[in-house]
DRENDO-1510 file (C-alpha; in Angstrom, 1 decimal, always signed):
<recs>
REC; n; res; u; v; w
REC; 1; UNK; +60.4; +105.2; +89.2 .
REC; 2; UNK; +63.9; +105.7; +87.5 .
REC; 3; UNK; +66.6; +103.2; +87.6 .
REC; 4; UNK; +70.1; +103.1; +87.5 .
REC; 5; UNK; +70.1; +102.4; +84.4 .
REC; 6; UNK; +67.9; +105.2; +83.3 .
REC; 7; UNK; +71.4; +107.2; +84.1 .
REC; 8; UNK; +74.6; +107.9; +82.4 .
REC; 9; UNK; +77.9; +107.1; +83.8 .
REC; 10; UNK; +81.2; +108.0; +83.5 .
REC; 11; UNK; +84.6; +106.2; +83.1 .
REC; 12; UNK; +87.7; +107.5; +82.8 .
REC; 13; UNK; +89.9; +105.7; +80.8 .
REC; 14; UNK; +87.3; +104.2; +79.3 .
REC; 15; UNK; +89.1; +103.3; +75.7 .
REC; 16; UNK; +91.5; +100.3; +76.4 .
REC; 17; UNK; +91.8; +97.4; +79.2 .
REC; 18; UNK; +89.9; +97.6; +82.2 .
REC; 19; UNK; +87.7; +100.7; +81.5 .
REC; 20; UNK; +86.9; +99.4; +78.5 .
REC; 21; UNK; +85.2; +96.3; +79.3 .
REC; 22; UNK; +83.8; +98.1; +82.2 .
REC; 23; UNK; +82.4; +100.7; +79.6 .
REC; 24; UNK; +81.1; +97.9; +77.5 .
REC; 25; UNK; +79.5; +95.6; +80.2 .
REC; 26; UNK; +77.6; +99.1; +81.5 .
REC; 27; UNK; +76.7; +99.5; +77.6 .
REC; 28; UNK; +75.0; +96.2; +77.3 .
REC; 29; UNK; +73.1; +96.6; +80.7 .
REC; 30; UNK; +71.6; +100.2; +78.6 .
REC; 31; UNK; +73.6; +102.7; +80.4 .
REC; 32; UNK; +74.5; +106.0; +78.7 .
REC; 33; UNK; +78.3; +105.5; +79.0 .
REC; 34; UNK; +80.9; +108.5; +78.5 .
REC; 35; UNK; +84.3; +107.6; +77.9 .
REC; 36; UNK; +86.4; +110.5; +79.0 .
REC; 37; UNK; +90.0; +109.9; +78.2 .
REC; 38; UNK; +93.0; +112.7; +76.3 .
REC; 39; UNK; +93.2; +110.0; +73.6 .
REC; 40; UNK; +90.5; +111.4; +71.5 .
REC; 41; UNK; +90.7; +109.0; +68.4 .
REC; 42; UNK; +91.2; +105.9; +70.8 .
REC; 43; UNK; +88.1; +106.9; +73.1 .
REC; 44; UNK; +86.5; +107.1; +69.3 .
REC; 45; UNK; +87.3; +103.8; +68.0 .
REC; 46; UNK; +86.3; +102.7; +71.7 .
REC; 47; UNK; +82.8; +104.5; +71.3 .
REC; 48; UNK; +82.0; +102.2; +67.9 .
REC; 49; UNK; +83.1; +98.7; +69.2 .
REC; 50; UNK; +80.8; +99.5; +72.1 .
REC; 51; UNK; +78.3; +100.3; +70.1 .
REC; 52; UNK; +78.5; +97.7; +67.8 .
REC; 53; UNK; +79.1; +95.2; +70.3 .
REC; 54; UNK; +76.3; +96.0; +72.5 .
REC; 55; UNK; +73.5; +97.6; +70.3 .
REC; 56; UNK; +73.4; +100.7; +72.5 .
REC; 57; UNK; +73.6; +104.2; +70.6 .
REC; 58; UNK; +74.2; +105.9; +73.9 .
REC; 59; UNK; +78.0; +105.4; +74.2 .
REC; 60; UNK; +79.8; +108.8; +73.6 .
REC; 61; UNK; +83.2; +110.5; +74.2 .
REC; 62; UNK; +85.2; +113.2; +75.7 .
REC; 63; UNK; +88.4; +114.7; +75.7 .
REC; 64; UNK; +89.9; +114.8; +79.6 .
REC; 65; UNK; +93.2; +115.6; +80.6 .
REC; 66; UNK; +93.7; +114.2; +84.4 .
REC; 67; UNK; +97.0; +116.0; +84.4 .
REC; 68; UNK; +95.5; +119.6; +84.1 .
REC; 69; UNK; +93.3; +121.1; +86.3 .
REC; 70; UNK; +92.5; +123.9; +83.9 .
REC; 71; UNK; +91.8; +120.8; +81.6 .
REC; 72; UNK; +89.2; +119.1; +84.5 .
REC; 73; UNK; +87.3; +122.4; +84.9 .
REC; 74; UNK; +86.7; +122.5; +81.0 .
REC; 75; UNK; +85.8; +118.7; +80.8 .
REC; 76; UNK; +83.2; +119.6; +83.6 .
REC; 77; UNK; +81.6; +122.6; +82.2 .
REC; 78; UNK; +81.6; +121.1; +78.5 .
REC; 79; UNK; +79.5; +117.8; +80.1 .
REC; 80; UNK; +77.4; +120.3; +81.8 .
REC; 81; UNK; +75.6; +121.5; +78.9 .
REC; 82; UNK; +75.0; +117.8; +78.2 .
REC; 83; UNK; +72.9; +118.2; +81.3 .
REC; 84; UNK; +73.1; +113.7; +81.3 .
REC; 85; UNK; +71.7; +112.3; +84.5 .
REC; 86; UNK; +74.7; +111.0; +86.1 .
REC; 87; UNK; +74.4; +108.3; +88.2 .
REC; 88; UNK; +77.6; +106.7; +88.1 .
REC; 89; UNK; +81.9; +107.8; +87.8 .
REC; 90; UNK; +84.4; +105.2; +87.7 .
REC; 91; UNK; +87.5; +106.5; +88.4 .
REC; 92; UNK; +89.6; +104.0; +86.1 .
REC; 93; UNK; +92.2; +105.9; +84.4 .
REC; 94; UNK; +96.0; +105.7; +85.6 .
REC; 95; UNK; +99.4; +106.1; +84.7 .
REC; 96; UNK; +103.0; +104.7; +85.1 .
REC; 97; UNK; +105.9; +106.7; +84.7 .
REC; 98; UNK; +109.4; +104.6; +84.1 .
REC; 99; UNK; +111.1; +106.9; +82.2 .
REC; 100; UNK; +112.2; +109.6; +85.2 .
REC; 101; UNK; +109.7; +112.4; +86.3 .
REC; 102; UNK; +107.7; +114.1; +84.3 .
REC; 103; UNK; +105.5; +117.0; +85.5 .
REC; 104; UNK; +101.6; +117.8; +85.1 .
REC; 105; UNK; +100.5; +120.9; +83.8 .
REC; 106; UNK; +100.5; +122.5; +87.3 .
REC; 107; UNK; +103.9; +121.4; +87.8 .
REC; 108; UNK; +102.8; +118.5; +89.9 .
REC; 109; UNK; +104.6; +114.9; +90.0 .
REC; 110; UNK; +102.6; +113.3; +86.8 .
REC; 111; UNK; +102.0; +110.3; +88.5 .
REC; 112; UNK; +100.3; +111.8; +91.8 .
REC; 113; UNK; +98.3; +114.0; +89.1 .
REC; 114; UNK; +96.9; +111.9; +87.3 .
REC; 115; UNK; +96.2; +109.2; +89.3 .
REC; 116; UNK; +94.9; +111.0; +92.1 .
REC; 117; UNK; +94.5; +114.8; +92.3 .
REC; 118; UNK; +92.7; +114.9; +88.8 .
REC; 119; UNK; +90.1; +112.4; +90.1 .
REC; 120; UNK; +89.5; +114.3; +93.2 .
REC; 121; UNK; +88.7; +117.6; +91.3 .
REC; 122; UNK; +86.9; +115.7; +88.9 .
REC; 123; UNK; +85.0; +113.9; +91.6 .
REC; 124; UNK; +84.5; +116.5; +93.9 .
REC; 125; UNK; +83.4; +118.9; +90.8 .
REC; 126; UNK; +80.8; +116.2; +89.6 .
REC; 127; UNK; +79.5; +115.4; +93.2 .
REC; 128; UNK; +76.7; +118.0; +92.9 .
REC; 129; UNK; +75.6; +116.8; +89.5 .
REC; 130; UNK; +75.9; +113.2; +91.5 .
REC; 131; UNK; +73.7; +114.6; +94.1 .
REC; 132; UNK; +71.1; +115.7; +92.0 .
REC; 133; UNK; +71.0; +111.9; +90.1 .
REC; 134; UNK; +70.5; +110.0; +93.0 .
REC; 135; UNK; +71.2; +106.7; +93.6 .
REC; 136; UNK; +74.1; +107.7; +92.8 .
REC; 137; UNK; +78.1; +105.8; +92.9 .
REC; 138; UNK; +81.5; +106.5; +92.7 .
REC; 139; UNK; +84.3; +103.8; +91.9 .
REC; 140; UNK; +87.9; +105.0; +92.5 .
REC; 141; UNK; +90.1; +101.9; +91.1 .
REC; 142; UNK; +93.1; +101.3; +93.0 .
REC; 143; UNK; +95.7; +98.1; +93.3 .
REC; 144; UNK; +96.5; +95.8; +95.1 .
REC; 145; UNK; +100.3; +97.4; +95.2 .
REC; 146; UNK; +99.1; +99.6; +98.0 .
REC; 147; UNK; +99.5; +97.0; +100.3 .
REC; 148; UNK; +102.9; +95.8; +101.3 .
REC; 149; UNK; +101.6; +92.9; +102.8 .
REC; 150; UNK; +100.9; +91.8; +99.1 .
REC; 151; UNK; +103.7; +89.8; +96.7 .
REC; 152; UNK; +103.6; +92.2; +93.9 .
REC; 153; UNK; +107.4; +93.0; +93.1 .
REC; 154; UNK; +106.5; +96.7; +93.4 .
REC; 155; UNK; +108.3; +98.4; +96.2 .
REC; 156; UNK; +106.8; +99.7; +99.9 .
REC; 157; UNK; +104.2; +102.6; +100.1 .
REC; 158; UNK; +106.9; +105.6; +101.4 .
REC; 159; UNK; +104.8; +109.0; +101.8 .
REC; 160; UNK; +107.0; +111.3; +104.4 .
REC; 161; UNK; +104.5; +114.0; +103.3 .
REC; 162; UNK; +102.5; +115.5; +101.1 .
REC; 163; UNK; +104.3; +118.1; +99.7 .
REC; 164; UNK; +107.2; +115.5; +98.9 .
REC; 165; UNK; +104.6; +113.5; +97.4 .
REC; 166; UNK; +103.1; +116.0; +95.1 .
REC; 167; UNK; +106.8; +117.2; +93.8 .
REC; 168; UNK; +108.5; +113.6; +93.2 .
REC; 169; UNK; +106.1; +111.0; +93.8 .
REC; 170; UNK; +107.3; +110.2; +97.5 .
REC; 171; UNK; +111.0; +110.0; +96.6 .
REC; 172; UNK; +114.0; +112.1; +97.9 .
REC; 173; UNK; +114.6; +115.0; +95.3 .
REC; 174; UNK; +117.1; +113.6; +92.7 .
REC; 175; UNK; +116.4; +109.7; +93.3 .
REC; 176; UNK; +113.0; +109.4; +91.2 .
REC; 177; UNK; +111.5; +106.3; +91.3 .
REC; 178; UNK; +108.4; +106.0; +89.0 .
REC; 179; UNK; +107.2; +102.6; +90.4 .
REC; 180; UNK; +107.6; +104.5; +93.7 .
REC; 181; UNK; +105.3; +107.2; +93.0 .
REC; 182; UNK; +102.6; +104.8; +91.5 .
REC; 183; UNK; +102.4; +102.4; +94.5 .
REC; 184; UNK; +102.1; +106.1; +96.5 .
REC; 185; UNK; +99.5; +106.7; +94.0 .
REC; 186; UNK; +97.5; +103.8; +94.9 .
REC; 187; UNK; +97.5; +104.4; +98.5 .
REC; 188; UNK; +96.4; +107.7; +97.9 .
REC; 189; UNK; +93.2; +106.0; +95.6 .
REC; 190; UNK; +91.9; +104.3; +99.0 .
REC; 191; UNK; +92.6; +107.4; +101.1 .
REC; 192; UNK; +90.6; +109.3; +99.0 .
REC; 193; UNK; +87.9; +107.0; +99.1 .
REC; 194; UNK; +88.0; +106.6; +102.8 .
REC; 195; UNK; +87.9; +110.2; +103.6 .
REC; 196; UNK; +84.8; +111.0; +100.8 .
REC; 197; UNK; +82.7; +108.5; +102.6 .
REC; 198; UNK; +83.8; +110.0; +105.9 .
REC; 199; UNK; +82.6; +113.7; +104.6 .
REC; 200; UNK; +79.7; +113.0; +102.8 .
REC; 201; UNK; +78.2; +111.1; +106.0 .
REC; 202; UNK; +79.2; +114.1; +107.9 .
REC; 203; UNK; +77.5; +115.9; +105.5 .
REC; 204; UNK; +74.3; +113.7; +105.1 .
REC; 205; UNK; +74.7; +113.1; +101.6 .
REC; 206; UNK; +74.5; +109.9; +100.2 .
REC; 207; UNK; +76.4; +109.0; +97.1 .
REC; 208; UNK; +78.1; +105.6; +97.5 .
REC; 209; UNK; +82.0; +105.1; +97.1 .
REC; 210; UNK; +84.2; +101.9; +97.0 .
REC; 211; UNK; +87.5; +100.9; +96.0 .
REC; 212; UNK; +88.0; +98.4; +93.7 .
REC; 213; UNK; +91.4; +96.5; +93.2 .
REC; 214; UNK; +91.3; +95.1; +89.3 .
REC; 215; UNK; +94.6; +92.5; +90.1 .
REC; 216; UNK; +97.3; +92.3; +87.5 .
REC; 217; UNK; +95.7; +92.9; +84.2 .
REC; 218; UNK; +98.5; +92.5; +80.9 .
REC; 219; UNK; +97.3; +94.7; +78.0 .
REC; 220; UNK; +96.2; +97.3; +80.0 .
REC; 221; UNK; +97.5; +101.1; +79.2 .
REC; 222; UNK; +99.7; +101.0; +82.5 .
REC; 223; UNK; +102.7; +100.2; +80.1 .
REC; 224; UNK; +102.5; +102.8; +77.8 .
REC; 225; UNK; +105.6; +104.0; +78.9 .
REC; 226; UNK; +107.5; +101.2; +79.0 .
REC; 227; UNK; +110.5; +99.6; +77.1 .
REC; 228; UNK; +109.4; +98.5; +73.0 .
REC; 229; UNK; +110.2; +94.5; +74.6 .
REC; 230; UNK; +108.3; +94.8; +77.8 .
REC; 231; UNK; +105.7; +96.8; +75.9 .
REC; 232; UNK; +105.3; +94.0; +73.9 .
REC; 233; UNK; +105.5; +90.9; +76.7 .
REC; 234; UNK; +102.4; +93.0; +78.8 .
REC; 235; UNK; +100.2; +93.8; +75.4 .
REC; 236; UNK; +101.2; +90.4; +73.3 .
REC; 237; UNK; +101.5; +87.4; +75.4 .
REC; 238; UNK; +100.7; +88.1; +78.9 .
REC; 239; UNK; +97.1; +88.6; +78.3 .
REC; 240; UNK; +96.5; +85.2; +77.1 .
REC; 241; UNK; +98.8; +83.5; +80.0 .
REC; 242; UNK; +96.3; +85.6; +82.1 .
REC; 243; UNK; +93.2; +84.4; +80.5 .
REC; 244; UNK; +95.1; +80.8; +81.7 .
REC; 245; UNK; +95.8; +81.5; +84.7 .
REC; 246; UNK; +93.1; +83.5; +86.2 .
REC; 247; UNK; +91.1; +80.5; +87.3 .
REC; 248; UNK; +93.7; +79.2; +89.7 .
REC; 249; UNK; +95.7; +82.2; +90.5 .
REC; 250; UNK; +93.8; +84.7; +92.1 .
REC; 251; UNK; +94.8; +88.5; +91.5 .
REC; 252; UNK; +96.1; +87.8; +87.7 .
REC; 253; UNK; +92.8; +88.4; +85.2 .
REC; 254; UNK; +92.1; +89.0; +81.6 .
REC; 255; UNK; +90.4; +92.9; +80.6 .
REC; 256; UNK; +87.1; +91.6; +80.5 .
REC; 257; UNK; +86.9; +89.4; +84.0 .
REC; 258; UNK; +88.4; +92.3; +85.6 .
REC; 259; UNK; +86.6; +94.9; +83.7 .
REC; 260; UNK; +83.1; +93.3; +84.2 .
REC; 261; UNK; +83.8; +93.3; +88.4 .
REC; 262; UNK; +84.2; +96.8; +88.1 .
REC; 263; UNK; +80.8; +97.1; +86.5 .
REC; 264; UNK; +79.3; +95.4; +88.6 .
REC; 265; UNK; +80.1; +98.3; +91.7 .
REC; 266; UNK; +78.3; +100.3; +90.0 .
REC; 267; UNK; +75.0; +97.8; +88.7 .
REC; 268; UNK; +74.4; +95.4; +91.2 .
REC; 269; UNK; +71.3; +95.8; +93.6 .
REC; 270; UNK; +72.9; +93.9; +96.5 .
REC; 271; UNK; +75.6; +96.8; +97.0 .
REC; 272; UNK; +73.2; +100.0; +96.3 .
REC; 273; UNK; +73.9; +100.6; +100.2 .
REC; 274; UNK; +77.1; +99.5; +100.5 .
REC; 275; UNK; +80.1; +102.3; +100.6 .
REC; 276; UNK; +83.5; +102.6; +102.0 .
REC; 277; UNK; +84.4; +99.1; +101.2 .
REC; 278; UNK; +87.1; +97.3; +99.4 .
REC; 279; UNK; +86.7; +94.8; +96.8 .
REC; 280; UNK; +90.0; +92.8; +95.7 .
REC; 281; UNK; +90.9; +90.8; +93.1 .
REC; 282; UNK; +92.8; +88.3; +95.7 .
REC; 283; UNK; +89.2; +87.4; +97.3 .
REC; 284; UNK; +87.3; +87.4; +93.8 .
REC; 285; UNK; +86.1; +91.0; +94.2 .
REC; 286; UNK; +84.6; +90.3; +97.9 .
REC; 287; UNK; +84.3; +92.9; +100.3 .
REC; 288; UNK; +88.3; +92.4; +102.1 .
REC; 289; UNK; +90.5; +94.6; +104.5 .
REC; 290; UNK; +93.0; +96.8; +102.5 .
REC; 291; UNK; +96.3; +97.6; +103.9 .
REC; 292; UNK; +97.1; +98.5; +107.7 .
REC; 293; UNK; +98.1; +101.9; +106.6 .
REC; 294; UNK; +95.1; +102.9; +104.3 .
REC; 295; UNK; +93.2; +103.1; +107.6 .
REC; 296; UNK; +95.2; +105.8; +109.1 .
REC; 297; UNK; +92.4; +109.0; +109.2 .
REC; 298; UNK; +95.2; +111.7; +109.9 .
REC; 299; UNK; +97.0; +110.6; +106.7 .
REC; 300; UNK; +93.8; +110.7; +104.6 .
REC; 301; UNK; +92.8; +113.7; +106.3 .
REC; 302; UNK; +95.8; +115.1; +105.5 .
REC; 303; UNK; +95.8; +114.3; +101.4 .
REC; 304; UNK; +92.4; +115.9; +101.5 .
REC; 305; UNK; +93.4; +119.1; +102.8 .
REC; 306; UNK; +96.6; +118.8; +100.7 .
REC; 307; UNK; +94.6; +117.9; +97.8 .
REC; 308; UNK; +92.2; +120.7; +98.1 .
REC; 309; UNK; +95.3; +123.4; +98.6 .
REC; 310; UNK; +96.6; +122.2; +95.3 .
REC; 311; UNK; +93.3; +122.2; +93.2 .
REC; 312; UNK; +92.1; +125.4; +94.6 .
REC; 313; UNK; +88.6; +123.9; +95.0 .
REC; 314; UNK; +86.6; +125.9; +96.5 .
REC; 315; UNK; +83.0; +125.9; +98.0 .
REC; 316; UNK; +81.3; +127.0; +95.0 .
REC; 317; UNK; +82.6; +124.1; +93.4 .
REC; 318; UNK; +82.1; +121.5; +95.8 .
REC; 319; UNK; +79.6; +120.8; +98.8 .
REC; 320; UNK; +82.4; +119.5; +100.4 .
REC; 321; UNK; +85.1; +122.0; +100.0 .
REC; 322; UNK; +84.6; +123.8; +103.1 .
</recs>
């Protein structure tokens, strides 16, 4: 009988931060790990580090631009030629834009496009492959900032309608706020998780899907668009502070701790049948409630239907496209 470790796992954004540590933890357990990111040079360097550290030569990288729907489809076609037994998908890559609105290849607000829409399309395009190699798991990396009850220093999610969300990240036109766009995209990650679970269950398809809150993880790639002084603070000063504070302050974590917890959602036998759950850093990554808004079935359905239209996903591409 095959085991999960006989298969392959795809980790988006696996060349740095949480994604890198997750990929390394999975490689140490013998998984074939595929790192997918737009920065091929950084991914190649990450692959070499993981191979040396884990002794696992079955680590590779692929170029993936989640901000391009055409690019996502091309990536999946290329991946199909490898015939890898894909048993897990970790949707980890994330973007926070702070220097004004940017657009994806198709004209959507870039944060929404990368953090939600690209992962929505990627997940649906890979569903049949995951089902073929079941048991299989999908993990969506969300964030505690989606919950207004958490004290994060970020704005509260505000999504008037899906068209505005896709156009401006949720802000009124001419009033772009990259932090709001990020928070809104993280609520979308949780909505997507729960709606995907509902639709898989309705179609009697057995892939587990869970959402993961990594907590505040300094040193991650989220600061790439920050001013130079803040990037230095985020990448050089705060990671050491997080290591000191994490034992006493839940929600602040070094990348290796958070990445290891993320890998657990892929490998832990105790989670084999667990689906539709939210694992929060504030509870040391045990199951916890997500925000009240995240359980709004109508809004999650609206997001799904809008995402189908925006991506042009067809019935031939995904068993859930109908």
